[in-house]
BAPATI-840730 format. One line per 5 residues: their letters; for each residue y, z, x of C-alpha. Coordinates in Angstrom, 2 decimals. Layout:
% residues N
A) Y:Z:X; ...
This chain:
% residues 89
MFQCN) 195.12:98.50:137.84; 197.90:101.37:137.15; 196.14:104.76:136.62; 197.71:107.94:135.58; 196.85:110.92:133.77
LQPYI) 200.13:112.33:132.33; 198.55:114.92:129.91; 198.89:117.91:132.11; 202.34:116.76:132.56; 203.03:116.27:129.04
ESKLA) 201.58:119.57:128.05; 204.81:121.14:129.95; 207.18:122.15:127.26; 210.01:121.73:130.00; 208.75:118.08:131.29
FPEVI) 207.99:116.85:127.83; 211.49:115.41:126.72; 212.01:113.66:130.06; 208.73:111.82:129.66; 208.71:110.78:126.05
SPQFP) 212.47:110.99:125.28; 212.96:107.34:126.09; 210.88:106.16:123.38; 212.90:108.29:120.55; 216.50:107.78:121.88
EILNE) 217.77:108.69:118.69; 216.44:112.27:118.67; 217.52:115.21:120.43; 215.07:116.76:123.22; 215.30:120.07:121.25
DLITV) 213.92:118.35:118.33; 211.30:116.52:120.23; 210.03:119.75:121.39; 209.84:121.19:117.78; 207.76:118.15:116.63
VQRYK) 205.23:118.44:119.46; 204.93:122.31:118.65; 204.43:121.62:115.20; 201.77:119.23:115.93; 200.04:121.74:118.01
DIDAW) 200.39:124.43:115.47; 198.14:122.33:113.07; 195.88:121.28:115.83; 196.92:117.67:115.78; 198.11:117.55:119.00
AQTPF) 195.79:115.79:121.71; 194.65:117.51:124.59; 193.29:114.31:126.17; 194.25:110.69:125.99; 191.09:110.23:123.76
MTEDS) 191.30:110.16:119.89; 188.18:111.94:118.36; 187.28:110.95:114.99; 187.93:114.61:113.92; 191.37:114.49:115.21
FNRLM) 192.22:110.97:113.71; 190.96:112.44:110.23; 193.03:115.61:110.69; 196.01:113.42:111.40; 195.27:111.25:108.32
DVMDL) 195.15:114.33:106.20; 198.24:115.69:107.45; 199.96:112.23:106.89; 198.57:111.66:103.41; 199.63:115.42:102.43
AGELT) 203.14:114.56:103.43; 203.14:111.53:101.32; 203.11:108.84:104.09; 200.01:107.02:103.48; 199.15:104.68:100.55
AIAPY) 195.41:104.66:102.06; 193.35:106.23:104.75; 193.01:103.91:107.72; 189.27:103.64:109.07; 188.94:105.39:112.29
DILVD) 186.48:102.59:113.50; 188.84:99.88:112.99; 192.34:101.53:113.98; 191.20:103.72:117.37; 190.18:102.20:120.44
NSFAN) 189.50:104.56:123.22; 189.08:102.02:126.07; 192.79:102.53:127.12; 192.05:106.30:127.68; 189.05:105.42:129.35
EVTK) 190.74:103.15:131.81; 193.50:105.83:132.83; 191.22:108.84:133.26; 188.92:107.05:135.50
């Protein structure tokens, strides 16, 4: 099985755009850096690939306040940390 821990690499501002930009080809690298910094500023950026219930709820609150949600999704149904468990072995 492929195992990789990109979290330390992604944490680097200089390396970040090259890692994630293929997923967002329409967004400039400078804008990606700004978005990630905003997530970090509100403590919604994950330091590990695991999604805790507190982090999930914080993200739901931010999305709700931005008017992006019609309902709050349940953590226990939406989040599956088994993938994070596999890549951090």
